[in-house]
GUNU-624359 format. One record per residue (C-alpha): residue number from 1; z, x, y. Coordinates in steps of 0.5 Angstrom, whole numbers, always signed. Layout:
BEGIN
SITE   n    up  east north
SITE NUM     Z     X     Y
...
END
This chain:
BEGIN
SITE   n    up  east north
SITE   1   -27   -11  -227
SITE   2   -25    -4  -229
SITE   3   -29    -1  -223
SITE   4   -26    -7  -219
SITE   5   -19    -4  -221
SITE   6   -20    +3  -220
SITE   7   -23    +1  -213
SITE   8   -17    -3  -211
SITE   9   -12    +3  -214
SITE  10   -16    +8  -209
SITE  11   -15    +3  -203
SITE  12    -8    +2  -204
SITE  13    -7    +9  -205
SITE  14   -11   +11  -199
SITE  15    -7    +6  -195
SITE  16    +0    +8  -197
SITE  17    -2   +15  -195
SITE  18    -5   +13  -189
SITE  19    +1    +9  -188
SITE  20    +6   +15  -189
SITE  21    +2   +20  -185
SITE  22    +3   +15  -179
SITE  23   +10   +14  -180
SITE  24   +11   +21  -180
SITE  25    +7   +22  -174
SITE  26   +11   +17  -170
SITE  27   +17   +20  -173
SITE  28   +15   +27  -171
SITE  29   +13   +24  -164
SITE  30   +20   +21  -163
SITE  31   +24   +26  -165
SITE  32   +21   +31  -161
SITE  33   +22   +27  -155
SITE  34   +29   +25  -157
SITE  35   +31   +32  -157
SITE  36   +28   +34  -151
SITE  37   +31   +31  -145
SITE  38   +28   +30  -138
SITE  39   +32   +35  -133
SITE  40   +35   +31  -127
SITE  41   +36   +34  -120
SITE  42   +42   +37  -118
SITE  43   +44   +32  -114
SITE  44   +49   +31  -110
SITE  45   +50   +39  -108
SITE  46   +56   +43  -110
SITE  47   +59   +42  -103
SITE  48   +60   +35  -104
SITE  49   +65   +37  -109
SITE  50   +69   +42  -105
SITE  51   +68   +47  -100
SITE  52   +70   +53  -104
SITE  53   +65   +54  -110
SITE  54   +61   +59  -113
SITE  55   +54   +59  -116
SITE  56   +55   +62  -123
SITE  57   +51   +64  -129
SITE  58   +53   +66  -136
SITE  59   +51   +67  -143
SITE  60   +52   +63  -149
SITE  61   +54   +66  -155
SITE  62   +47   +66  -157
SITE  63   +44   +69  -151
SITE  64   +42   +63  -147
SITE  65   +43   +63  -139
SITE  66   +47   +58  -137
SITE  67   +48   +56  -130
SITE  68   +54   +52  -126
SITE  69   +59   +52  -121
SITE  70   +66   +55  -121
SITE  71   +71   +51  -116
SITE  72   +77   +55  -116
SITE  73   +84   +53  -114
SITE  74   +88   +59  -111
SITE  75   +94   +62  -115
SITE  76   +92   +56  -120
SITE  77   +94   +58  -128
SITE  78   +90   +52  -131
SITE  79   +83   +50  -131
SITE  80   +78   +45  -134
SITE  81   +71   +45  -136
SITE  82   +67   +39  -136
SITE  83   +62   +38  -141
SITE  84   +56   +33  -139
SITE  85   +52   +28  -144
SITE  86   +45   +28  -146
SITE  87   +40   +28  -141
SITE  88   +45   +29  -135
SITE  89   +47   +35  -132
SITE  90   +53   +38  -129
SITE  91   +53   +34  -123
SITE  92   +48   +28  -124
SITE  93   +52   +24  -130
SITE  94   +54   +17  -131
SITE  95   +61   +20  -132
SITE  96   +62   +21  -124
SITE  97   +63   +29  -125
SITE  98   +64   +29  -117
SITE  99   +70   +25  -117
SITE 100   +73   +27  -123
SITE 101   +72   +35  -121
SITE 102   +76   +33  -114
SITE 103   +81   +29  -118
SITE 104   +83   +35  -122
SITE 105   +82   +40  -116
SITE 106   +87   +36  -112
SITE 107   +92   +37  -118
SITE 108   +91   +44  -118
SITE 109   +86   +45  -124
SITE 110   +81   +50  -123
SITE 111   +74   +47  -125
SITE 112   +68   +49  -128
SITE 113   +62   +45  -128
SITE 114   +56   +47  -132
SITE 115   +49   +45  -135
SITE 116   +49   +45  -143
SITE 117   +42   +48  -146
SITE 118   +36   +44  -144
SITE 119   +39   +41  -138
SITE 120   +40   +42  -131
SITE 121   +38   +49  -129
SITE 122   +40   +52  -136
SITE 123   +35   +55  -141
SITE 124   +33   +52  -147
SITE 125   +28   +47  -149
SITE 126   +32   +42  -153
SITE 127   +39   +39  -154
SITE 128   +42   +38  -161
SITE 129   +48   +33  -161
SITE 130   +53   +38  -162
SITE 131   +50   +43  -167
SITE 132   +49   +48  -162
SITE 133   +52   +46  -156
SITE 134   +59   +49  -158
SITE 135   +56   +56  -157
SITE 136   +55   +54  -149
SITE 137   +62   +51  -149
SITE 138   +65   +57  -152
SITE 139   +62   +61  -147
SITE 140   +64   +57  -141
SITE 141   +71   +57  -143
SITE 142   +71   +65  -144
SITE 143   +68   +65  -137
SITE 144   +73   +60  -134
SITE 145   +79   +64  -137
SITE 146   +76   +71  -134
SITE 147   +75   +67  -127
SITE 148   +82   +64  -127
SITE 149   +85   +70  -130
SITE 150   +89   +66  -135
SITE 151   +90   +65  -142
SITE 152   +84   +61  -146
SITE 153   +89   +56  -148
SITE 154   +90   +54  -141
SITE 155   +83   +52  -140
SITE 156   +82   +45  -142
SITE 157   +75   +41  -144
SITE 158   +74   +34  -142
SITE 159   +67   +32  -145
SITE 160   +63   +25  -144
SITE 161   +59   +22  -150
SITE 162   +55   +28  -153
SITE 163   +59   +33  -149
SITE 164   +65   +30  -152
SITE 165   +62   +30  -159
SITE 166   +60   +37  -158
SITE 167   +67   +39  -155
SITE 168   +70   +37  -161
SITE 169   +65   +41  -165
SITE 170   +67   +47  -161
SITE 171   +74   +47  -164
SITE 172   +70   +48  -171
SITE 173   +67   +54  -168
SITE 174   +73   +57  -165
SITE 175   +80   +54  -166
SITE 176   +83   +58  -161
SITE 177   +81   +54  -155
SITE 178   +85   +50  -151
SITE 179   +86   +42  -150
SITE 180   +80   +37  -151
SITE 181   +79   +30  -148
SITE 182   +73   +26  -150
SITE 183   +71   +20  -146
SITE 184   +66   +16  -151
SITE 185   +65   +21  -156
SITE 186   +62   +20  -163
SITE 187   +65   +21  -170
SITE 188   +59   +22  -174
SITE 189   +52   +25  -172
SITE 190   +48   +21  -177
SITE 191   +52   +15  -176
SITE 192   +51   +15  -168
SITE 193   +43   +16  -168
SITE 194   +42   +11  -173
SITE 195   +46    +6  -169
SITE 196   +43    +8  -162
SITE 197   +36   +10  -164
SITE 198   +33    +3  -165
SITE 199   +35    +1  -158
SITE 200   +32    +8  -155
SITE 201   +26    +8  -158
SITE 202   +24    +1  -159
SITE 203   +22    +2  -166
SITE 204   +25    -2  -173
SITE 205   +31    +2  -176
SITE 206   +27    +4  -182
SITE 207   +24    +9  -177
SITE 208   +31   +13  -176
SITE 209   +31   +16  -183
SITE 210   +24   +19  -181
SITE 211   +26   +21  -174
SITE 212   +32   +25  -177
SITE 213   +28   +28  -182
SITE 214   +23   +31  -177
SITE 215   +28   +33  -173
SITE 216   +31   +37  -178
SITE 217   +24   +40  -181
SITE 218   +21   +42  -174
SITE 219   +27   +42  -169
SITE 220   +32   +45  -173
SITE 221   +37   +39  -172
SITE 222   +41   +38  -178
SITE 223   +45   +31  -176
SITE 224   +49   +32  -183
SITE 225   +53   +38  -180
SITE 226   +55   +34  -174
SITE 227   +62   +31  -176
SITE 228   +67   +31  -170
SITE 229   +72   +26  -174
SITE 230   +72   +32  -180
SITE 231   +74   +37  -175
SITE 232   +79   +33  -172
SITE 233   +82   +32  -179
SITE 234   +81   +39  -181
SITE 235   +86   +41  -175
SITE 236   +92   +37  -176
SITE 237   +96   +42  -171
SITE 238   +92   +40  -165
SITE 239   +93   +33  -161
SITE 240   +87   +30  -158
SITE 241   +86   +25  -152
SITE 242   +80   +20  -154
SITE 243   +78   +15  -149
SITE 244   +73    +9  -151
SITE 245   +71    +3  -148
SITE 246   +71    -3  -152
SITE 247   +65    -6  -150
SITE 248   +61    +1  -151
SITE 249   +54    -1  -153
SITE 250   +52    +6  -154
SITE 251   +57   +10  -158
SITE 252   +61    +4  -161
SITE 253   +68    +2  -161
SITE 254   +69    +4  -168
SITE 255   +68   +12  -167
SITE 256   +74   +12  -162
SITE 257   +78    +9  -168
SITE 258   +75   +13  -173
SITE 259   +77   +19  -169
SITE 260   +84   +17  -168
SITE 261   +85   +15  -175
SITE 262   +82   +22  -177
SITE 263   +88   +26  -173
SITE 264   +95   +27  -177
SITE 265   +98   +29  -170
SITE 266  +103   +24  -167
SITE 267  +101   +27  -160
SITE 268   +94   +24  -161
SITE 269   +92   +18  -157
SITE 270   +87   +13  -157
SITE 271   +86    +9  -150
SITE 272   +81    +3  -152
SITE 273   +79    +1  -145
SITE 274   +77    -6  -144
SITE 275   +71    -9  -140
SITE 276   +67    -3  -139
SITE 277   +61    +0  -142
SITE 278   +59    +7  -144
SITE 279   +63   +13  -140
SITE 280   +65    +8  -135
SITE 281   +72    +8  -136
SITE 282   +73   +12  -130
SITE 283   +70    +8  -126
SITE 284   +73    +1  -128
SITE 285   +80    +4  -129
SITE 286   +80   +10  -125
SITE 287   +88   +10  -124
SITE 288   +89    +9  -131
SITE 289   +84   +14  -133
SITE 290   +87   +19  -128
SITE 291   +94   +18  -131
SITE 292   +92   +19  -138
SITE 293   +89   +25  -137
SITE 294   +94   +28  -133
SITE 295  +100   +26  -138
SITE 296   +96   +29  -143
SITE 297   +94   +36  -140
SITE 298  +101   +36  -137
SITE 299  +104   +36  -145
SITE 300   +99   +41  -147
SITE 301   +98   +46  -142
SITE 302  +106   +48  -140
END
């Protein structure tokens, strides 16, 4: 009986260790894949946005070469940097940067479309959901400011999804930047990954802590540092425009509500858009989207 108990204990321990190793291995592989997006082709071309443009490149604040397109408006005294989401690029995105850039150009905003690190033609292997992307966005703002010859407060950011969360986090990195508009941005990095990881991976939710841990250990991605709602709370002097689809099944509605609740500025606006999915407010409510954005930019850039 005693030998049987020893054998059973050893078998249980071995099973536990093997299970733990399998859990760690699967978590590592998923974390590797989730932080390394597949690069999409640049399609449509820049000329589909406007005839006048420049192929440009500039360095992130940590030295990565970033690529983009600069669309100038002669004598314009304001500009917008558009920041795409995960797995997209400057022009290929569910957000429709082509039409949004055309709308901004028609209203005399020069526009910079660029690829975040690890996307499009920019350097970098991985993305970080907003931990390191602010280094790209600060550089993009500085580039647009220099190209347009304007004060950096007159350079606004419009960010979608991960690009929206990253845009908010950029205010933590550099509080002197201009107005920020987000579409489908998340309020907390750990929360949004916990919510979407099961759908993206097909794995049970109990794998998510392992995925998060592996991302931190091996890929230097610490989701606990990515807290856009805290950044909003820390900057009551700043007004924000948050756009959030009511039916979003990627970044749930509550993220937009939490971002709005975090702001003490009476000029902050949350537009909850009925009947649309993730980053689809522009497609389903184009006129209203344009009205909200123009009104906000008109108030914040004078």
